[in-house]
N, C-alpha and C positions, 0 to 999 in steps of 0.2 A: 446346459452351458452355465458356467458361473458368471457372477456379475462382472468380475474383473475381465473375463473373456469377452463379454458383450460390450463393455466399454472399449476394450482394445480394438475390437472389430470396427467400431465407429471412428476411433481416433485414426487408425491406419487408413481409413477410407477418405480422410480429409486431405485434399490436395489443392494446390493453387488454382487449378483449372475448374474446380467444382465448388469453391468457396465464394460466397457473395463478395463483391468488391468492398462493400461497407465493412465486412469483417476484417479485411486486410488493412483498410484505411484506419479503423479504430485500433488495430494492433500497432500500427505505425505511431499513432498518438501515444499509446501506452509505452512503447519503447522510448520515445523522445522524453516523455514526462518522467519516466523512471530514471533515465540517464541523468537528467537534470538534478533530480532529488539526490541521486547517488553522489554526483560531483559536489553538491553543496554539503553533503554529509561526511565526506572523507576526512575532514580536519577535526571532526568531533572526537570526544574522548573514548566513546564506546568502541568504534572500529579500530582506533589506535591501540587500545588495550588488547583487542583480539589479535591484531597483527603482531604485537609484541609477544604475546603468549605463544602463538604458533611458531614464531621465529623463522618466518619464511625468508628464504634467500631470494631477494627481489632481483638478483642478477641473472636468474635462470627460471625456466618454466615455460608453460604453453599458453597462459592466459593473463591478460593485463590486470594488475591490481590498480584500480582507478585512484587517481591522485598521485600516481608515481609514473615512472617510465619502466618499472620492472614488472616481471611476470612470475607467476607461481603456478603450481599445478591447477588444473581446471577446478578441482574440488575446493582447494583452498581459496582460489580467486572468487568462486561462487559464494563461499562463506563470508569472506571479508567484504566483498562488494554488496552482498545481501544485507549485512549489518548497516553499512553506510546508506543503502537505499532507503532504509526505514527509520534511521535514527532521528531524523527531523520530523517524522510523522507527517510528511508533506506529499506522500505518494498516493496513488489512486486506490480505490476499493471496489469490490464486487458485491452487490447487494445479496445475491443468492448464495455466494460462497461464504458471505458473512465476515469477510476480512479483506486484507490488502492483496489484490490479485497480481498485479504486474511486478511488484517489488520482489516477490518470491521467484517469479519466472525469469525475468529479464537478466539478472546476474548469472543465473545458471545457463540460460540460453546463449548469452554472449560468450561466456567462458567456453562452452562446448563448441560453439560456432567458430571461435577463434582456433581452438585446438584441432578441430577437424576441417577447418577452412570451408565453412558453409556460406551460402549467400544470404543477403538481406531478406529476400523473399522466403527462403527456408525458415528464417527466424519468425517472420510474420505469420506464416502458416502454423508453425508450432505454437506460437503464442495464442492464436485463436483456438486451436485444439485443446490446449491446456486450460484456457479460460472456460471453455464449455465443460470440460471434465470437472474442474473445481466447483463450478456453479451447480452442476447437476447433483454432485454428491452433497453440496451444501443444502440443496433443497430437501434432501432426504433426512438430514439430521437436525435442522433448525426448526423452531427456535430453542428446543430443549438443550442442544449441544452448547450453544452460547450461554444460555442462562445457567447451565451447570458450572460454568467457570472455565471452560476450554477456550483457548485462543484460536479461532478457526483459520486465521491467517496461516498458521503453521499446521494445525491438526487436520485441516481440510486442504490447505494450500499445497501440502506435500504431494497430493495426487495430481494437482494441476501441473506441478513441476515435473513429476515423473512422466505424465502423459506428454507434456510439451517436449521434453528432452528425447523421449522415445520417438516422437514424430520427427523431430529434427534429425536424429541419427538414423532414420529409416529402419527402425526395428520392425520385425515381423509382428503380427497380431499376438502370437504366442509369447514373444519376448516382451511386448508391451504389457500384456496381462501379468507376466511375472514381475515386471517393474512396479506395477500397481500393488501387487500382493506384497512385495518387499516393503513398499512404502507404508503399509499399515504398521510396521514395526518402527518406522521413523516418525510417526505422527506424535507430536508433543508440543506443549505450550499452555501455560495457565494464566488466566487473567489476573491472578493475584500479583503478578509481576509487572502489571501495567504501571507506568510512571517511573520505571527504573530502566537501567541499561538492558535488562534481560529481554524486554519487549522487542527491541531491534535484533537481539541475538536469536530470537525465535525465527525471524526472517532469514538470517544467515544460515542457521542450521537447517532450515527447511529447504533453502536453495541447494545447499550441499547434499542433503539427504535425498531429495528427489532426483538430482543428477546422479548421485552414486547408485541409486536404485536402477536407473536406466543403463548405466555403464556396467553394473554387475549382471543385469539381465542380458546385455549384449555379449557378455563373456560366458553365458551358459549357467549362471547362478540359478539355484532353485528356490521356490517358495510355495506355500500352500495356495493353490489357485482359488480356494474357497475362503480366503482370508477375510473377506467382508462379512459373509453370512455364517461362518462357523459359530458354534455355540459359545466359543470364547474369542470370536472375531471382532472386527472393528466396530460394527454397529452395536452389538450387545455390550461390548466392553466400554465404549465411550458414551453411549446413550442409555443403555439398559433396555431390557426386553419391553416391547410395546411402545417405545419412545422414539421411534424413527419411522420413516416412510420410504422403504426401499423402492417402491414402484415409481417414485418421483424421479429417480435417476435416469431412467430410460424413456419416461413419458414425454412425448413430443420432442425428442432429442433434436437439437439444432433447428427447431421450427417455432419461433425464429432462434437464431444463434444468440446466446446470452450476451455476447460482446456487442451485439447490435441493439438488442432490446431486452432488458432495460439499459444495457451498456454498463461501462465502468463509471464510478463516481470519482470526479477529479476535484482536487483541492486548490483553492486560492489562498488558503491560510495554513501555516505550518504547525498545526496543532490537531488534536484528536477530532475526527470528523463529527463525533457526537456533539461537539461544541459549535459547529459551523452555522447552523440555523440561528442560534442565539447571537453569534457574532454578527451575522448579516442584519439581524433585526436591530442590534445596537448601532451598526454603521448607518442603517437607514435613518435612525433618529438623529445621528450626528449630521448627516447630509440635509435633513429636513429642518432641524431645530438648533443645531450646534453652532459653534463649538461650546463645550461644557467645561466648567471648572469643578474640581472635586469639592471645594468648599461650599458650592451652591446646592449640592445634592444631598438630600436626606437619606435616600436609599435607592437601590436598584433591585428590582425583582426579575429573576430569570426563570421562565417556565419551560422545561423540556420534558420529553416523554420519560416515564418512570424507568423504562428499559435502559435509558442512557445515563441515568444518574449514578448507579453504583460505581462506575469508574471515572466519573467527571465531577462528582460532588466533593470538591477539595477546597474548602473555604480558606485555608491557610497553607498553601503549598510551600514547602521548605526549600525546594531547589527549582532551578529553571526547567529541568526536565519534568518535574511534577506539575509545573505550571501549564505545560502542554495538555495536561489532563484535568485542568481545573477550569470548569465553565465560569466560575467566579472571576478568575484572573483574566481569561480571554475576553469576557464581557467588559470588565473594568478597563482593560487596555483599549478596546474598541471605543468605549464611551469617552475616554480621556483624549486619545490620540487620533481617532478616526482611521485607524489602520491596525492590522495585526500582521507583522512582518517577521522574517527570520531574526532580525536584530532584537526584536522585542522579547526574545527568550535568552538573550545573553545575560549573564549574572548582574552586570551593572545596570541594565534596564529593569530587570526583575525587582530590584530593591529600591526603586525610586520612591521617595517619601509620599508624593501625591498619589501615586498608584497604590501604595500600601494603605494609605488612608481611606481611599475609596473602596478598596478590596474588602475592608472590614464591614462595609455597608451593602455588599452585594449578597443577596439571598437567593439561593437556587432551590427550587421546589418542583415537583412533578406537575404535569398538566392537571387541571381541575376538571371535574365532570362538565361536559358540554363545551369545553374550551376549543377542542379540536375533535375531528372524527377519530374513532378508535384506530384506524389503519394509518393515520398520519403520524407515524412514529418519528419522522425526521423533523417535525414541526417544532417551532419555538416562538415564544413571545417574550419581549423585554419591555418592562415598564420602569420609567425613571420618575421618581417623585422628588420634587425640589423642596427646599426649606421654606419657600414662600407658599407652599400648599398646592401648587400647580403640578400636573403630571403629563407625561407623553408616553405613548406606547406604540410598538410595532410588532406585527406578526409575520412570520415567514413559514410557509407550508413545507418548503424543501429548499436547501441551499442551491445556488447556481451550480450546475454541473452534477447534480445528484443522479440524473439519468441522461441518456442520449436525447431524450425529448426536450430537455432544458439545458443544452450544452453551454459550456464556457466558450465564448468566441475564440476562434483559432488564434487571433492576434494576441489575446491575453495569455493563452497557454504557451505560445512561442515566447512572449515576454518573460513569463515565469521561467521557462527553460533557460533563456539567455541570462537572466539574473542569477539563477543557480549556478550555471556553468562558469560565469564570470568570477565566481568566488574561488576558482581554482585555475582556470585557463586564461591566458591573455585574450583581449577582446577580438583580435584578428582571428584567433583560432576558434573562438566561440562562433563567429559569423560563418566560418568555413564549415564547422561542425553542424550548425543549424541548417545550412543549405544542403549538406549531405543527407541529413535526416529527413528533409522534405522529399527526398528521392530514395529513401532507404530500400524500397522494393526493388530498385534497379541496381543496388550494390552487389557486385559480383563476388566480392571476397570480404567477409567480415574481418578476416585477418588483416587486410589492408586498411579497412575502415578504422579498426581499433588504434591504428597509429596516430590518428587525429586526436586521440584521447590521452596520449602519452604526456606526462608532465615532468620534464627535466627539472632538476632542483633550481637551475638558474632562471626558469620561467615561472616557477610556482608563485601563485598569488594568494596571500593570506586572506581569509574571509574578513571583510570589512566589519568593524564594530562601530556603530554610530550611537 
């Protein structure tokens, strides 16, 4: 039996009546968080350019394009909503998948669920199945895959999407295996494009590709069932011979489910997750010793794991988007303002003189020997040295929300969702949507649910710039 077939058998076996309640509960959190991030992202330039290029007729179609009242085909809606879901880099991640887990799945799942009128519970089961699939394949290819320059959010995430959509649409095991095999030809995304619009495009094209794979398999499309293990298949092509661990895909499958332990990593700051521990360390210093003024500071040292520096060591970001991937910028912002918010990446905030002055004195370097344990790759330390010779420092082993063992309090995640949604929807609609998401497992019709997300032009709220 091929690997695709073995994964498919396990995906098809996942049902609402045999999944742990915690898996469904965490899937519900993933849906809520991703929807919020998507709504906050719809007014950004990247998704707008994709929509303009596609030229979708928003007066017709089967799935809602978020930020509008119009619908497109399920595939185009998955693409556009996927770009919006990740453009702010505020969405959750999966440690073992090595990328952003829900942002690739939720746009595809909601588009398909609306098109085929599935239930909220159907979406949650599918999300849990996709999360497990992406995580298990991620275990097989990392860390070599990531270190080689692939963007796992898309190159591994496409299998999460294909598995999730196959489960949602009740595909057979054979069809699901075909969808996974098709997806090996949709896997794409390079880290070289981090800090540009292309990174969020990876998510959109991944959502579209995984959904397309499931829909094609549903129609009887064919693919090589051995597409993972073939001599020119996924593993050898993307990682190279001897640089992957196939056995880890099925090893202890769903024991425990990855969405439960270690769970998804959720963000409180709208920037690259590799900066978050340093941001929290800086915020700790502000709370304990601040506020600080740029003119009083001699330098700021930020220490993060060497694995996280290639894409976050950006001492002089030229654009607000690049700033999301600059640990120097994010730390400087936290030190000066005591927060890192969506508005801190608007162009007018990015260019503030005090911020730019301090930015030149933030030095980012990797952990030094003995500073942290070797496996503490999420840890960071920030040290502020003042012109009077005094210094203060703070260490964070892992950001809040890094795993389900250290979760962000539900009220903070809800507040994050409502803040994001309020950038597009009137407040009364935000509250109604928030209440509905609290009971998403009981939603009988996603098609009806999506009407809460429609944004007529007369009600659209422009994102506040402060």
